[in-house]
Every structure is written in structure tokens, then in C-alpha cells.
C-alpha positions as CSV (number, residue, x, y, z in Angstrom):
1,M,-10.4,-17.4,-4.5
2,S,-10.5,-21.4,-3.8
3,D,-6.8,-21.8,-4.7
4,I,-5.7,-19.1,-2.0
5,K,-4.7,-20.6,0.7
6,S,-2.7,-18.1,2.3
7,Y,-2.5,-14.4,2.7
8,R,0.6,-15.0,0.6
9,D,-0.8,-16.2,-2.4
10,L,-3.2,-13.0,-3.4
11,L,-1.6,-11.1,-5.9
12,V,-2.8,-7.8,-4.3
13,W,-0.8,-8.8,-1.2
14,Q,2.3,-9.5,-3.4
15,R,2.2,-6.4,-5.6
16,A,1.7,-4.4,-1.9
17,M,4.9,-5.7,-0.8
18,D,6.7,-4.9,-4.0
19,L,5.4,-1.5,-3.4
20,S,6.8,-0.8,0.1
21,Q,9.8,-2.2,-1.3
22,E,10.0,0.6,-3.6
23,I,9.0,3.0,-1.3
24,Y,12.3,1.8,1.0
25,A,14.3,2.0,-2.0
26,V,13.1,5.7,-3.1
27,T,13.4,7.0,0.7
28,K,17.0,5.9,1.6
29,I,17.4,9.0,-1.1
30,F,15.6,11.4,0.6
31,P,17.5,14.5,2.9
32,K,18.4,13.1,6.0
33,S,16.1,16.2,7.5
34,E,13.4,14.5,6.4
35,E,14.2,10.9,8.2
36,Y,11.2,11.6,11.1
37,R,8.9,13.8,8.7
38,I,7.8,12.2,5.5
39,T,10.1,9.7,4.9
40,S,8.7,7.5,8.6
41,Q,5.5,8.4,7.2
42,L,5.6,6.8,3.9
43,I,7.4,3.6,5.3
44,R,4.3,4.1,7.9
45,A,1.4,4.1,5.2
46,A,3.3,1.7,2.7
47,I,3.5,-1.3,4.9
48,S,0.4,-0.7,6.5
49,I,-1.1,-1.9,3.0
50,P,0.1,-5.6,3.0
51,A,0.2,-6.0,7.1
52,N,-3.8,-5.1,6.7
53,I,-4.4,-7.2,3.7
54,A,-3.0,-10.3,5.7
55,E,-4.4,-9.6,9.1
56,G,-8.1,-9.1,7.1
57,H,-7.3,-12.2,5.3
58,M,-6.6,-14.4,8.5
59,R,-9.8,-12.6,10.5
60,G,-13.1,-15.4,10.5
61,T,-15.8,-13.4,8.8
62,R,-15.5,-11.5,5.7
63,K,-17.1,-8.3,7.2
64,D,-14.0,-8.6,9.1
65,Y,-11.8,-9.2,6.0
66,A,-13.7,-6.3,4.1
67,N,-12.8,-3.7,6.8
68,F,-9.3,-4.5,7.2
69,I,-8.8,-4.3,3.1
70,S,-10.7,-1.0,3.4
71,I,-8.1,0.3,6.4
72,A,-5.3,-0.7,3.7
73,R,-7.5,1.3,0.7
74,G,-7.4,4.0,3.4
75,S,-3.2,3.5,4.0
76,T,-2.8,3.3,0.0
77,A,-4.9,7.1,-0.3
78,E,-2.5,8.7,2.3
79,L,0.4,7.1,0.3
80,E,-0.4,8.5,-2.7
81,T,-1.1,11.6,-0.9
82,L,2.7,11.4,0.6
83,L,4.2,10.6,-2.8
84,M,2.7,13.7,-4.6
85,L,4.0,16.1,-1.7
86,A,7.1,14.3,-2.2
87,M,7.1,15.0,-5.8
88,R,6.3,18.7,-5.1
89,S,9.2,19.1,-2.8
90,E,11.4,17.8,-5.2
91,L,12.6,15.2,-2.6
92,A,13.4,12.3,-5.1
93,A,13.7,12.3,-9.2
94,P,9.8,12.9,-10.5
95,E,10.6,9.0,-12.4
96,Q,11.2,7.2,-9.4
97,L,8.5,8.8,-7.3
98,Q,5.9,8.5,-10.5
99,K,7.0,4.9,-10.5
100,C,5.9,4.5,-7.0
101,L,2.9,6.4,-7.7
102,E,1.5,4.4,-9.9
103,K,2.4,1.3,-8.4
104,A,0.1,2.6,-5.6
105,E,-2.7,3.4,-7.7
106,E,-2.9,-0.1,-9.2
107,V,-2.5,-1.9,-5.8
108,G,-5.5,0.9,-4.4
109,R,-7.4,-0.4,-8.1
110,M,-7.0,-4.3,-6.8
111,L,-8.0,-3.6,-3.1
112,S,-11.0,-1.8,-4.5
113,A,-12.0,-4.8,-6.9
114,L,-11.3,-7.4,-3.6
115,R,-13.7,-5.4,-1.4
116,G,-16.1,-5.0,-4.1
117,K,-15.8,-9.1,-3.9
118,L,-16.1,-9.4,-0.3
119,S,-19.1,-7.3,0.2
120,N,-21.3,-9.6,-2.1
121,P,-22.1,-12.9,-0.9
């Protein structure tokens, strides 16, 4: 981690940003009636992930950082759940939603690994 100068150097933050961008793209094709329902929840959950990684990285202690990573993990679980609901509701092509779900699962694994490293001194 010594070559990490900014949260922007973190691969997990980069992947979370890519995931957020993907969520924006896929929700553009959702029905207009979902704009203030699942669409807005998906976007909020997605952008919460890299935002919490960034905020946690800028905190002064490992404990604070770990807490924000835990929050990002929670947002990832929320996002996965919303994506599964969108699949069940057939709001977009299953392949598109599955791709997002796989990216979310990858980010979740990365966050879990980072949380583990922060918990061990």
C-alpha cells in the first residue's frame, strides 16, 4: 500500500467508479415510471461505494477507514439486491444487469479484502 498516494490510486475505488458509470448507463433504459423508485435507489447505492472508499481513505485512522469500507460494503450489498430486483422485474436486458451484478460482486470481494487488511495491524 506504500505506493498509494490517493484514494484514486486504489484499484477498488477505480472499479467502484466503473460500476457506478455502468449503473448510470443501464438505468437510462429503465421505464420513466421507475425514475423516482428503483432507478434513484440504484444510482444512490452505486455512487455511495466509491464515495465512502474515498472518504474513508482520507480519514485519520485505520479504524475510521475500516468503518467507511464497511459502509461501502453495505452499499454494495444494497446495490446487488436492487440489481436482482431489477432482473426479476425485467427492467433491462438480463445480460446488462448480470454484468453489473458481477462487477458489484467483484467490488464487494475487493472491499472485504481491504477491510480485512485494515483490521490487521
